[in-house]
Backbone and ligand atoms as CSV (ligand in chain L), in Angstrom:
chain,resi,resn,atom,element,x,y,z
A,1,MET,N,N,293.126,-19.470,87.712
A,1,MET,CA,C,292.611,-20.248,86.591
A,1,MET,C,C,291.185,-20.692,86.877
A,2,ILE,N,N,290.465,-20.891,85.826
A,2,ILE,CA,C,289.093,-21.381,85.898
A,2,ILE,C,C,289.042,-22.696,85.116
A,3,THR,N,N,288.369,-23.663,85.663
A,3,THR,CA,C,288.152,-24.912,84.931
A,3,THR,C,C,286.685,-24.989,84.534
A,4,VAL,N,N,286.444,-25.246,83.267
A,4,VAL,CA,C,285.080,-25.438,82.766
A,4,VAL,C,C,285.019,-26.812,82.110
A,5,HIS,N,N,283.840,-27.386,82.119
A,5,HIS,CA,C,283.672,-28.762,81.641
A,5,HIS,C,C,282.659,-28.794,80.499
A,6,PHE,N,N,283.034,-29.462,79.425
A,6,PHE,CA,C,282.149,-29.639,78.265
A,6,PHE,C,C,281.784,-31.118,78.181
A,7,VAL,N,N,280.501,-31.383,78.147
A,7,VAL,CA,C,280.021,-32.766,78.129
A,7,VAL,C,C,279.359,-33.032,76.784
A,8,SER,N,N,279.738,-34.137,76.167
A,8,SER,CA,C,279.079,-34.545,74.926
A,8,SER,C,C,278.586,-35.974,75.090
A,9,ILE,N,N,277.554,-36.292,74.346
A,9,ILE,CA,C,276.980,-37.632,74.374
A,9,ILE,C,C,277.218,-38.258,73.004
A,10,ALA,N,N,277.924,-39.375,72.983
A,10,ALA,CA,C,278.213,-40.068,71.719
A,10,ALA,C,C,276.956,-40.761,71.206
A,11,ASN,N,N,277.025,-41.186,69.948
A,11,ASN,CA,C,275.884,-41.873,69.341
A,11,ASN,C,C,275.483,-43.129,70.107
A,12,ASP,N,N,276.459,-43.770,70.763
A,12,ASP,CA,C,276.145,-44.981,71.526
A,12,ASP,C,C,275.684,-44.662,72.943
A,13,GLY,N,N,275.525,-43.365,73.234
A,13,GLY,CA,C,275.029,-42.958,74.548
A,13,GLY,C,C,276.114,-42.713,75.571
A,14,ALA,N,N,277.372,-42.965,75.200
A,14,ALA,CA,C,278.471,-42.757,76.138
A,14,ALA,C,C,278.657,-41.263,76.397
A,15,ARG,N,N,278.879,-40.931,77.659
A,15,ARG,CA,C,279.066,-39.546,78.072
A,15,ARG,C,C,280.563,-39.259,78.101
A,16,HIS,N,N,280.966,-38.175,77.455
A,16,HIS,CA,C,282.373,-37.814,77.416
A,16,HIS,C,C,282.531,-36.386,77.922
A,17,GLN,N,N,283.421,-36.196,78.871
A,17,GLN,CA,C,283.629,-34.862,79.437
A,17,GLN,C,C,285.046,-34.392,79.161
A,18,THR,N,N,285.159,-33.165,78.670
A,18,THR,CA,C,286.463,-32.542,78.461
A,18,THR,C,C,286.545,-31.326,79.371
A,19,SER,N,N,287.584,-31.280,80.167
A,19,SER,CA,C,287.776,-30.158,81.080
A,19,SER,C,C,288.841,-29.228,80.522
A,20,VAL,N,N,288.570,-27.940,80.605
A,20,VAL,CA,C,289.438,-26.927,80.003
A,20,VAL,C,C,289.762,-25.874,81.056
A,21,GLN,N,N,291.022,-25.471,81.099
A,21,GLN,CA,C,291.410,-24.393,82.009
A,21,GLN,C,C,291.624,-23.121,81.210
A,22,THR,N,N,291.170,-22.011,81.778
A,22,THR,CA,C,291.311,-20.731,81.112
A,22,THR,C,C,291.410,-19.640,82.171
A,23,LEU,N,N,291.488,-18.410,81.709
A,23,LEU,CA,C,291.629,-17.291,82.624
A,23,LEU,C,C,290.333,-16.493,82.696
A,24,PRO,N,N,290.077,-15.850,83.821
A,24,PRO,CA,C,288.906,-14.970,83.902
A,24,PRO,C,C,288.984,-13.901,82.807
A,25,GLY,N,N,287.823,-13.541,82.298
A,25,GLY,CA,C,287.764,-12.514,81.256
A,25,GLY,C,C,287.575,-13.091,79.870
A,26,HIS,N,N,287.914,-14.355,79.709
A,26,HIS,CA,C,287.656,-15.008,78.424
A,26,HIS,C,C,286.193,-15.417,78.378
A,27,SER,N,N,285.684,-15.552,77.156
A,27,SER,CA,C,284.336,-16.098,77.041
A,27,SER,C,C,284.413,-17.623,77.069
A,28,LEU,N,N,283.294,-18.234,77.357
A,28,LEU,CA,C,283.238,-19.697,77.325
A,28,LEU,C,C,283.546,-20.200,75.915
A,29,MET,N,N,283.098,-19.476,74.909
A,29,MET,CA,C,283.399,-19.843,73.519
A,29,MET,C,C,284.900,-19.776,73.260
A,30,ASP,N,N,285.570,-18.745,73.757
A,30,ASP,CA,C,287.027,-18.647,73.601
A,30,ASP,C,C,287.719,-19.852,74.230
A,31,ALA,N,N,287.272,-20.213,75.418
A,31,ALA,CA,C,287.875,-21.355,76.119
A,31,ALA,C,C,287.706,-22.618,75.292
A,32,ALA,N,N,286.524,-22.800,74.723
A,32,ALA,CA,C,286.262,-23.983,73.905
A,32,ALA,C,C,287.110,-23.962,72.639
A,33,SER,N,N,287.156,-22.830,71.976
A,33,SER,CA,C,287.914,-22.732,70.726
A,33,SER,C,C,289.408,-22.938,70.967
A,34,ASP,N,N,289.928,-22.308,72.013
A,34,ASP,CA,C,291.358,-22.450,72.315
A,34,ASP,C,C,291.722,-23.904,72.601
A,35,ALA,N,N,290.775,-24.639,73.171
A,35,ALA,CA,C,291.031,-26.039,73.533
A,35,ALA,C,C,290.650,-27.005,72.414
A,36,GLY,N,N,290.121,-26.475,71.320
A,36,GLY,CA,C,289.763,-27.338,70.197
A,36,GLY,C,C,288.546,-28.200,70.447
A,37,ILE,N,N,287.625,-27.710,71.254
A,37,ILE,CA,C,286.389,-28.460,71.503
A,37,ILE,C,C,285.594,-28.508,70.199
A,38,GLU,N,N,285.405,-29.706,69.667
A,38,GLU,CA,C,284.798,-29.840,68.336
A,38,GLU,C,C,283.324,-29.464,68.308
A,39,GLY,N,N,282.652,-29.568,69.412
A,39,GLY,CA,C,281.214,-29.307,69.435
A,39,GLY,C,C,280.840,-27.842,69.409
A,40,ILE,N,N,281.831,-26.960,69.418
A,40,ILE,CA,C,281.580,-25.520,69.349
A,40,ILE,C,C,282.158,-25.019,68.029
A,41,ALA,N,N,281.289,-24.589,67.114
A,41,ALA,CA,C,281.764,-24.114,65.815
A,41,ALA,C,C,282.144,-22.634,65.888
A,42,ALA,N,N,281.272,-21.814,66.459
A,42,ALA,CA,C,281.551,-20.386,66.646
A,42,ALA,C,C,281.947,-19.703,65.348
A,43,ASP,N,N,281.151,-19.899,64.330
A,43,ASP,CA,C,281.492,-19.387,62.999
A,43,ASP,C,C,281.689,-17.878,62.945
A,44,CYS,N,N,280.964,-17.137,63.755
A,44,CYS,CA,C,281.069,-15.670,63.677
A,44,CYS,C,C,282.130,-15.115,64.614
A,45,GLY,N,N,282.786,-15.981,65.360
A,45,GLY,CA,C,283.860,-15.531,66.242
A,45,GLY,C,C,283.388,-14.717,67.427
A,46,GLY,N,N,282.151,-14.847,67.767
A,46,GLY,CA,C,281.648,-14.152,68.954
A,46,GLY,C,C,280.884,-12.887,68.668
A,47,LEU,N,N,280.526,-12.665,67.418
A,47,LEU,CA,C,279.812,-11.439,67.049
A,47,LEU,C,C,278.290,-11.560,67.213
A,48,LEU,N,N,277.844,-12.684,67.717
A,48,LEU,CA,C,276.428,-12.926,67.998
A,48,LEU,C,C,275.578,-12.897,66.723
A,49,THR,N,N,276.142,-13.534,65.684
A,49,THR,CA,C,275.407,-13.585,64.421
A,49,THR,C,C,275.302,-15.003,63.854
A,50,CYS,N,N,275.705,-16.044,64.607
A,50,CYS,CA,C,275.696,-17.375,63.997
A,50,CYS,C,C,274.949,-18.448,64.788
A,51,ALA,N,N,274.930,-18.352,66.080
A,51,ALA,CA,C,274.285,-19.342,66.968
A,51,ALA,C,C,274.907,-20.727,66.871
A,52,THR,N,N,276.169,-20.804,66.404
A,52,THR,CA,C,276.835,-22.107,66.342
A,52,THR,C,C,277.768,-22.320,67.542
A,53,CYS,N,N,277.514,-21.593,68.591
A,53,CYS,CA,C,278.270,-21.762,69.840
A,53,CYS,C,C,277.315,-22.159,70.961
A,54,HIS,N,N,276.212,-22.770,70.570
A,54,HIS,CA,C,275.139,-23.169,71.496
A,54,HIS,C,C,275.663,-24.168,72.532
A,55,VAL,N,N,275.332,-23.930,73.786
A,55,VAL,CA,C,275.588,-24.900,74.858
A,55,VAL,C,C,274.339,-24.986,75.727
A,56,ILE,N,N,274.234,-26.089,76.440
A,56,ILE,CA,C,273.136,-26.273,77.395
A,56,ILE,C,C,273.764,-26.306,78.784
A,57,VAL,N,N,273.443,-25.314,79.579
A,57,VAL,CA,C,274.068,-25.138,80.888
A,57,VAL,C,C,273.465,-26.129,81.883
A,58,ASN,N,N,274.339,-26.804,82.626
A,58,ASN,CA,C,273.862,-27.785,83.612
A,58,ASN,C,C,273.029,-27.110,84.692
A,59,GLU,N,N,272.060,-27.870,85.168
A,59,GLU,CA,C,271.243,-27.397,86.282
A,59,GLU,C,C,272.164,-26.999,87.430
A,60,GLY,N,N,271.819,-25.934,88.097
A,60,GLY,CA,C,272.626,-25.464,89.216
A,60,GLY,C,C,273.590,-24.371,88.813
A,61,TRP,N,N,273.911,-24.297,87.529
A,61,TRP,CA,C,274.825,-23.250,87.062
A,61,TRP,C,C,274.082,-22.107,86.385
A,62,LEU,N,N,272.905,-22.378,85.897
A,62,LEU,CA,C,272.188,-21.356,85.127
A,62,LEU,C,C,271.976,-20.081,85.943
A,63,GLU,N,N,271.619,-20.251,87.211
A,63,GLU,CA,C,271.355,-19.064,88.034
A,63,GLU,C,C,272.634,-18.320,88.404
A,64,GLN,N,N,273.791,-18.931,88.154
A,64,GLN,CA,C,275.059,-18.247,88.415
A,64,GLN,C,C,275.424,-17.292,87.277
A,65,LEU,N,N,274.730,-17.416,86.155
A,65,LEU,CA,C,275.063,-16.616,84.981
A,65,LEU,C,C,274.176,-15.388,84.893
A,66,PRO,N,N,274.712,-14.283,84.403
A,66,PRO,CA,C,273.834,-13.142,84.105
A,66,PRO,C,C,272.815,-13.591,83.056
A,67,PRO,N,N,271.615,-13.043,83.101
A,67,PRO,CA,C,270.607,-13.459,82.116
A,67,PRO,C,C,271.041,-13.116,80.696
A,68,ALA,N,N,270.514,-13.888,79.758
A,68,ALA,CA,C,270.806,-13.625,78.349
A,68,ALA,C,C,270.234,-12.269,77.948
A,69,SER,N,N,270.987,-11.564,77.138
A,69,SER,CA,C,270.503,-10.282,76.618
A,69,SER,C,C,269.361,-10.532,75.628
A,70,THR,N,N,268.677,-9.486,75.282
A,70,THR,CA,C,267.609,-9.593,74.281
A,70,THR,C,C,268.165,-10.101,72.961
A,71,ASP,N,N,269.340,-9.621,72.576
A,71,ASP,CA,C,269.947,-10.061,71.316
A,71,ASP,C,C,270.322,-11.544,71.378
A,72,GLU,N,N,270.866,-11.982,72.511
A,72,GLU,CA,C,271.206,-13.405,72.643
A,72,GLU,C,C,269.933,-14.251,72.592
A,73,GLN,N,N,268.907,-13.815,73.290
A,73,GLN,CA,C,267.646,-14.564,73.260
A,73,GLN,C,C,267.125,-14.687,71.839
A,74,ALA,N,N,267.258,-13.632,71.070
A,74,ALA,CA,C,266.776,-13.660,69.688
A,74,ALA,C,C,267.590,-14.642,68.854
A,75,MET,N,N,268.909,-14.667,69.056
A,75,MET,CA,C,269.760,-15.578,68.276
A,75,MET,C,C,269.532,-17.029,68.653
A,76,LEU,N,N,269.095,-17.284,69.877
A,76,LEU,CA,C,268.841,-18.669,70.286
A,76,LEU,C,C,267.749,-19.313,69.426
A,77,ASP,N,N,266.942,-18.511,68.775
A,77,ASP,CA,C,265.928,-19.068,67.868
A,77,ASP,C,C,266.558,-19.702,66.638
A,78,PHE,N,N,267.844,-19.478,66.416
A,78,PHE,CA,C,268.512,-19.973,65.208
A,78,PHE,C,C,269.466,-21.144,65.484
A,79,THR,N,N,269.407,-21.720,66.675
A,79,THR,CA,C,270.265,-22.872,66.947
A,79,THR,C,C,269.791,-24.072,66.129
A,80,ALA,N,N,270.736,-24.931,65.752
A,80,ALA,CA,C,270.396,-26.103,64.939
A,80,ALA,C,C,269.545,-27.094,65.722
A,81,VAL,N,N,269.937,-27.318,66.959
A,81,VAL,CA,C,269.145,-28.161,67.859
A,81,VAL,C,C,268.216,-27.219,68.625
A,82,PRO,N,N,266.939,-27.538,68.695
A,82,PRO,CA,C,266.027,-26.611,69.374
A,82,PRO,C,C,266.540,-26.236,70.767
A,83,HIS,N,N,266.472,-24.965,71.071
A,83,HIS,CA,C,266.968,-24.507,72.369
A,83,HIS,C,C,265.951,-24.799,73.458
A,84,ASN,N,N,266.454,-24.809,74.693
A,84,ASN,CA,C,265.567,-24.982,75.840
A,84,ASN,C,C,265.917,-23.939,76.891
A,85,LYS,N,N,265.318,-24.048,78.054
A,85,LYS,CA,C,265.496,-22.994,79.066
A,85,LYS,C,C,266.933,-22.913,79.564
A,86,ASN,N,N,267.733,-23.951,79.356
A,86,ASN,CA,C,269.124,-23.944,79.790
A,86,ASN,C,C,270.080,-23.573,78.665
A,87,SER,N,N,269.552,-23.277,77.506
A,87,SER,CA,C,270.410,-22.955,76.363
A,87,SER,C,C,270.999,-21.556,76.490
A,88,ARG,N,N,272.251,-21.471,76.139
A,88,ARG,CA,C,272.937,-20.181,76.036
A,88,ARG,C,C,273.887,-20.230,74.848
A,89,LEU,N,N,274.312,-19.036,74.436
A,89,LEU,CA,C,275.360,-18.940,73.415
A,89,LEU,C,C,276.674,-18.691,74.154
A,90,SER,N,N,277.621,-19.602,73.965
A,90,SER,CA,C,278.823,-19.577,74.799
A,90,SER,C,C,279.673,-18.332,74.593
A,91,CYS,N,N,279.517,-17.674,73.451
A,91,CYS,CA,C,280.304,-16.443,73.244
A,91,CYS,C,C,279.801,-15.303,74.121
A,92,GLN,N,N,278.635,-15.470,74.688
A,92,GLN,CA,C,278.059,-14.406,75.511
A,92,GLN,C,C,278.257,-14.655,77.001
A,93,ILE,N,N,278.939,-15.736,77.333
A,93,ILE,CA,C,279.206,-16.052,78.739
A,93,ILE,C,C,280.638,-15.654,79.051
A,94,GLN,N,N,280.789,-14.585,79.819
A,94,GLN,CA,C,282.110,-14.129,80.227
A,94,GLN,C,C,282.499,-14.852,81.508
A,95,LEU,N,N,283.642,-15.488,81.479
A,95,LEU,CA,C,284.039,-16.311,82.614
A,95,LEU,C,C,284.646,-15.467,83.725
A,96,THR,N,N,284.209,-15.761,84.925
A,96,THR,CA,C,284.750,-15.154,86.136
A,96,THR,C,C,285.166,-16.285,87.064
A,97,GLN,N,N,285.910,-15.937,88.096
A,97,GLN,CA,C,286.342,-16.982,89.045
A,97,GLN,C,C,285.137,-17.678,89.663
A,98,ALA,N,N,284.030,-16.953,89.792
A,98,ALA,CA,C,282.824,-17.551,90.380
A,98,ALA,C,C,282.273,-18.676,89.516
A,99,LEU,N,N,282.688,-18.722,88.264
A,99,LEU,CA,C,282.193,-19.764,87.358
A,99,LEU,C,C,283.157,-20.950,87.257
A,100,ASP,N,N,284.123,-20.998,88.167
A,100,ASP,CA,C,285.028,-22.154,88.202
A,100,ASP,C,C,284.203,-23.418,88.433
A,101,GLY,N,N,284.320,-24.366,87.523
A,101,GLY,CA,C,283.549,-25.606,87.622
A,101,GLY,C,C,282.321,-25.630,86.728
A,102,LEU,N,N,282.061,-24.525,86.040
A,102,LEU,CA,C,280.903,-24.460,85.130
A,102,LEU,C,C,280.884,-25.674,84.205
A,103,THR,N,N,279.730,-26.280,84.106
A,103,THR,CA,C,279.581,-27.478,83.270
A,103,THR,C,C,278.457,-27.253,82.277
A,104,VAL,N,N,278.757,-27.502,81.019
A,104,VAL,CA,C,277.757,-27.340,79.963
A,104,VAL,C,C,277.764,-28.570,79.071
A,105,ALA,N,N,276.613,-28.867,78.514
A,105,ALA,CA,C,276.505,-29.946,77.539
A,105,ALA,C,C,276.572,-29.353,76.141
A,106,LEU,N,N,277.121,-30.139,75.239
A,106,LEU,CA,C,277.190,-29.719,73.839
A,106,LEU,C,C,275.995,-30.301,73.101
A,107,PRO,N,N,275.337,-29.525,72.252
A,107,PRO,CA,C,274.244,-30.088,71.470
A,107,PRO,C,C,274.762,-31.110,70.459
A,108,ALA,N,N,273.885,-31.920,69.956
A,108,ALA,CA,C,274.295,-32.981,69.022
A,108,ALA,C,C,274.934,-32.406,67.771
A,109,THR,N,N,274.514,-31.223,67.376
A,109,THR,CA,C,275.092,-30.569,66.211
A,109,THR,C,C,274.913,-29.065,66.329
A,110,GLN,N,N,275.736,-28.324,65.612
A,110,GLN,CA,C,275.597,-26.854,65.551
A,110,GLN,C,C,275.050,-26.427,64.186
A,111,TYR,N,N,274.788,-27.425,63.291
A,111,TYR,CA,C,274.311,-27.098,61.933
A,111,TYR,C,C,273.057,-27.877,61.596
L,1,FES,FE1,FE,278.517,-16.785,66.764
L,1,FES,FE2,FE,278.407,-17.113,69.410
L,1,FES,S1,S,280.090,-17.438,68.098
L,1,FES,S2,S,276.860,-16.390,68.086
């Protein structure tokens, strides 16, 4: 099993972390959707056409991930919250055992 952590910041500044267990081979978006993580909309179901699965990867984990493809980089221009160097689309992150403990922040909105 792999455990991944989703962090959200409430309007009052409170930090809330939800930890999800999943199996290798699933995407990070699948893990979020299966667990009902509200901050991941994933409207296109992983077809890389919506950018509503935006996450911000915690420092220290970004270099553990394969680089974003050209298509993913292009879709990051369509995130609701401006993307930054740690932004990724969670449907494009395939989970492996090496990513056990991966921690990502959820943007304030996906729309
Ligand atoms: Fe649509 Fe990731 S789910 S781009």
